[in-house]
C-alpha positions in Angstrom: -13.3 7.8 35.0 -10.4 9.1 32.9 -8.2 6.3 34.1 -10.8 3.7 33.0 -10.9 5.3 29.5 -7.1 5.3 29.3 -6.9 1.7 30.4 -9.5 0.7 27.7 -7.5 2.6 25.1 -4.2 1.0 26.2 -5.8 -2.4 25.8 -7.5 -1.5 22.5 -4.6 0.1 20.6 -2.6 -3.0 20.0 -5.8 -4.7 18.6 -6.6 -1.7 16.4 -3.0 -1.7 15.2 -3.2 -5.4 14.5 -6.2 -5.0 12.3 -4.5 -2.1 10.5 -1.3 -4.2 10.0 -3.1 -7.3 8.7 -5.4 -5.2 6.5 -2.5 -3.4 4.9 -0.6 -6.7 4.6 -3.5 -8.1 2.6 -3.6 -5.0 0.4 0.1 -5.4 -0.5 0.0 -9.1 -0.9 -3.1 -9.0 -3.2 -1.7 -6.1 -5.3 1.7 -7.7 -5.7 0.3 -11.2 -6.4 -2.0 -9.8 -9.1 1.0 -8.2 -10.9 3.8 -10.7 -10.3 2.5 -13.2 -12.9 2.8 -10.6 -15.8 5.7 -8.3 -15.3 5.3 -6.9 -18.8 1.8 -5.8 -18.0 3.1 -4.2 -14.8 5.7 -2.3 -16.9 3.0 -1.2 -19.3 0.8 0.1 -16.4 3.7 2.1 -15.0 4.6 3.4 -18.5 0.9 4.5 -19.0 1.5 7.3 -16.4 4.0 8.9 -18.8 6.3 10.2 -16.1 9.5 8.2 -16.9 11.2 6.6 -19.9 9.9 3.3 -21.1 13.1 1.6 -20.0 12.8 3.0 -16.5 9.1 2.0 -16.4 10.0 -1.6 -17.3 12.4 -1.7 -14.3 9.9 -0.1 -11.9 7.1 -2.4 -13.2 9.3 -5.4 -12.7 10.4 -4.4 -9.2 7.0 -3.1 -7.9 5.2 -6.4 -7.4 8.1 -7.9 -5.5 8.3 -4.8 -3.3 4.6 -5.0 -2.6 4.8 -8.7 -1.7 7.8 -8.0 0.6 5.9 -5.2 2.4 2.9 -7.5 2.7 4.9 -10.3 4.2 6.8 -8.1 6.6 3.4 -6.6 7.8 1.9 -10.1 8.0 4.5 -11.4 10.4 4.9 -8.0 12.1 8.6 -7.6 11.6 10.0 -4.0 11.6 6.5 -2.7 11.5 7.3 1.0 11.8 9.9 0.9 9.0 7.6 -1.1 6.8 4.7 1.3 7.5 7.0 4.3 6.6 8.0 2.6 3.3 4.3 1.8 2.7 3.3 5.4 3.3 6.0 6.7 0.9 4.9 4.2 -1.8 1.2 5.1 -1.3 2.1 8.8 -1.5 3.8 8.2 -4.8 0.8 6.3 -6.0 -1.6 9.1 -5.0 0.6 11.7 -6.7 0.8 9.5 -9.9 -2.9 9.1 -10.1 -3.5 12.8 -9.4 -1.0 13.6 -12.1 -2.6 11.3 -14.6 -6.0 12.9 -13.8 -4.7 16.4 -14.0 -3.1 15.7 -17.4 -6.3 14.1 -18.8 -4.8 10.7 -19.2 -7.3 7.9 -19.5 -5.7 5.0 -17.7 -6.5 2.3 -15.2 -4.2 2.9 -12.2 -2.9 -0.7 -12.3 -3.2 -0.9 -8.5 -5.1 -4.2 -8.5 -5.1 -5.0 -12.2 -2.8 -5.0 -15.3 -3.5 -1.2 -15.7 -2.7 0.7 -18.8 -4.8 2.6 -21.3 -8.6 2.4 -20.9 -10.6 1.1 -23.8 -13.2 3.1 -25.6 -16.3 3.6 -23.4 -14.4 2.8 -20.2 -14.3 5.5 -17.6 -11.6 6.5 -15.1 -12.0 6.1 -11.4 -9.3 8.5 -10.2 -11.3 9.9 -7.3 -12.1 6.4 -6.0 -8.5 5.3 -6.5 -7.1 8.3 -4.7 -9.6 7.9 -1.8 -8.8 4.2 -1.5 -5.0 4.9 -1.4 -5.5 7.7 1.1 -7.3 5.3 3.4 -4.4 2.8 3.0 -2.1 5.7 3.7 -4.0 6.4 7.0 -3.5 2.8 8.0 0.3 3.2 7.3 0.3 6.4 9.4 -1.4 4.6 12.3 1.3 1.9 12.2 4.1 4.5 12.1 2.5 6.2 15.1 1.7 3.0 17.0 3.7 0.1 15.6 3.2 -2.3 18.6 0.6 -4.9 17.6 -0.5 -8.3 18.7 0.8 -11.5 17.1 3.9 -9.8 15.7 7.5 -10.9 15.4 8.5 -7.4 16.7 6.7 -8.3 20.0 8.4 -11.6 20.2 11.8 -10.1 19.6 11.2 -7.3 22.1 9.8 -9.8 24.7 6.3 -8.3 24.8 3.4 -10.3 26.0 
């Protein structure tokens, strides 16, 4: 009976990993695409966290959408999945820390994860708990891919000669 369960899990894990890889790819591609058209807004969103100088925030805000798109594309094609998942996890950990820091310091900002971010208008409320929970779920997907990077329909599998 245990062998049957192990066999099912051996068959299921690559499919579970594929869903995680493609889901995380979609997250990065959407987040990057929503920012890449307005790099100034991306810089303002980074600057709203008040953790670095404005000049540094401009650079980070300009680079971030391209990094997110690159991560999304690498995950989409399944190339260097474990390394891409590690970088994703690190970036998500930074995002969670940044949102938690903004929350703890009483800042009233939109995280800028899937929007132009920045200061919230009068009457708008923060969603820090939801933002952190969402990013922790994405972090879990990254962790799964670090642990089990072999997935279906991946360039890694082609390059390694997997079926």
